[in-house]
C-alpha positions as CSV (number, residue, x, y, z in Angstrom):
1,M,-6.7,14.2,9.8
2,T,-5.1,13.1,6.6
3,D,-6.0,9.8,5.0
4,P,-2.9,7.5,5.2
5,D,-3.4,6.1,1.7
6,A,-3.9,9.5,0.2
7,F,-0.8,10.7,2.0
8,M,1.2,7.8,0.6
9,T,-0.1,8.4,-2.9
10,R,1.2,12.0,-2.8
11,M,4.4,11.1,-1.1
12,T,7.7,11.3,-3.0
13,H,10.4,9.7,-0.9
14,P,13.4,7.6,-2.0
15,E,12.5,4.9,0.5
16,K,8.9,4.6,-0.4
17,P,8.9,0.8,-1.0
18,L,10.4,0.4,2.5
19,I,7.9,2.7,4.0
20,E,5.1,0.7,2.3
21,A,6.5,-2.6,3.6
22,L,6.8,-1.3,7.1
23,R,3.2,0.0,7.0
24,L,2.0,-3.4,6.0
25,A,4.0,-5.2,8.6
26,I,2.8,-3.0,11.4
27,K,-0.9,-3.0,10.3
28,A,-0.7,-6.8,10.1
29,L,0.1,-7.1,13.9
30,D,-3.5,-7.0,15.1
31,D,-6.9,-5.9,14.0
32,D,-6.9,-3.2,16.6
33,V,-3.8,-1.5,15.0
34,A,-4.9,1.6,13.1
35,E,-2.8,3.9,10.9
36,I,-3.0,7.7,11.1
37,I,-0.8,10.5,9.8
38,K,0.9,12.4,12.7
39,W,4.0,14.6,12.5
40,N,3.7,14.3,8.7
41,A,4.5,10.6,8.8
42,P,2.6,7.3,9.0
43,S,1.9,6.7,12.7
44,F,0.1,3.8,14.4
45,T,-2.3,3.3,17.3
46,Y,-3.4,0.3,19.2
47,R,-6.8,0.4,20.7
48,G,-6.7,4.2,20.4
49,K,-3.2,4.6,22.0
50,D,-0.3,5.9,20.0
51,F,2.7,3.5,19.8
52,A,4.7,3.9,16.7
53,T,5.7,6.6,14.1
54,L,7.8,6.1,11.0
55,H,11.0,8.3,11.1
56,L,11.2,9.5,7.5
57,R,14.0,12.1,7.9
58,A,17.0,9.8,8.3
59,K,19.8,10.2,5.8
60,S,19.3,6.6,4.8
61,G,16.8,3.9,5.6
62,I,13.6,4.3,7.7
63,G,13.2,4.1,11.4
64,V,10.2,2.9,13.4
65,I,10.0,5.0,16.6
66,L,8.3,3.1,19.4
67,H,6.8,5.0,22.3
68,T,4.1,4.6,24.9
69,G,1.9,7.6,24.1
70,V,2.0,11.2,25.1
71,K,2.0,10.9,28.8
72,A,5.0,9.5,30.8
73,K,4.4,6.2,32.4
74,D,6.0,4.2,35.2
75,H,8.1,1.8,33.1
76,T,9.2,-0.2,36.1
77,V,5.9,-2.2,36.0
78,F,6.2,-3.2,32.4
79,P,7.7,-6.5,31.3
80,A,11.1,-6.4,29.7
81,I,11.4,-6.6,26.0
82,D,13.1,-9.7,24.7
83,D,15.4,-8.5,21.8
84,P,17.8,-11.3,21.0
85,D,18.6,-9.7,17.6
86,R,19.4,-6.4,19.3
87,L,17.2,-4.4,16.9
88,L,16.1,-1.9,19.5
89,N,18.1,1.3,19.8
90,W,16.8,2.8,23.1
91,L,16.2,6.5,23.0
92,G,14.9,6.8,26.5
93,A,13.0,4.7,29.1
94,D,9.9,4.9,27.1
95,R,11.2,5.2,23.5
96,A,13.2,3.0,21.1
97,M,13.9,2.9,17.4
98,I,14.2,0.0,15.0
99,A,15.9,1.0,11.7
100,F,16.0,-0.7,8.4
101,D,18.0,0.3,5.3
102,S,16.2,-1.8,2.7
103,V,13.1,-3.9,2.1
104,A,15.5,-6.9,2.0
105,A,16.8,-6.1,5.5
106,L,13.2,-5.8,6.7
107,N,12.2,-9.1,5.1
108,A,15.2,-10.8,6.7
109,R,14.1,-9.5,10.2
110,A,10.4,-9.6,9.7
111,A,9.8,-12.2,12.4
112,A,12.0,-10.4,14.9
113,L,10.2,-7.1,14.1
114,T,6.8,-8.7,14.6
115,A,7.9,-10.2,17.9
116,L,9.2,-6.9,19.2
117,L,6.1,-5.0,18.2
118,R,3.8,-7.4,19.8
119,Q,5.8,-7.1,23.0
120,W,5.7,-3.4,22.7
121,L,1.9,-3.4,22.6
122,T,1.9,-5.0,26.1
123,R,3.6,-1.8,27.4
124,L,0.8,0.5,26.5
């Protein structure tokens, strides 16, 4: 598996500052959050379970794809996600995306992002 820091050093991407800011925000959530490279992008695990991957192929900005791992789960038993800022774009019952078009936009919504990600971790 590729080292995330080495991957980022080699990366040339127009949104690299935003990618770096998102990496820091996600890793700061909890000591049990780890970063890996999966699907040729920074991805994150919590206590060994995959939960987020950065979507690097958008025409503009960067998305954080949230999921609950590889296997389908019964999502009727999970608590609802409180999203007062409506940052989540639901892609399915077990997947959502949060997109940012700049570091300034991320900084403006950093508290909301952290709150959503912490709630997401309870779904794993």
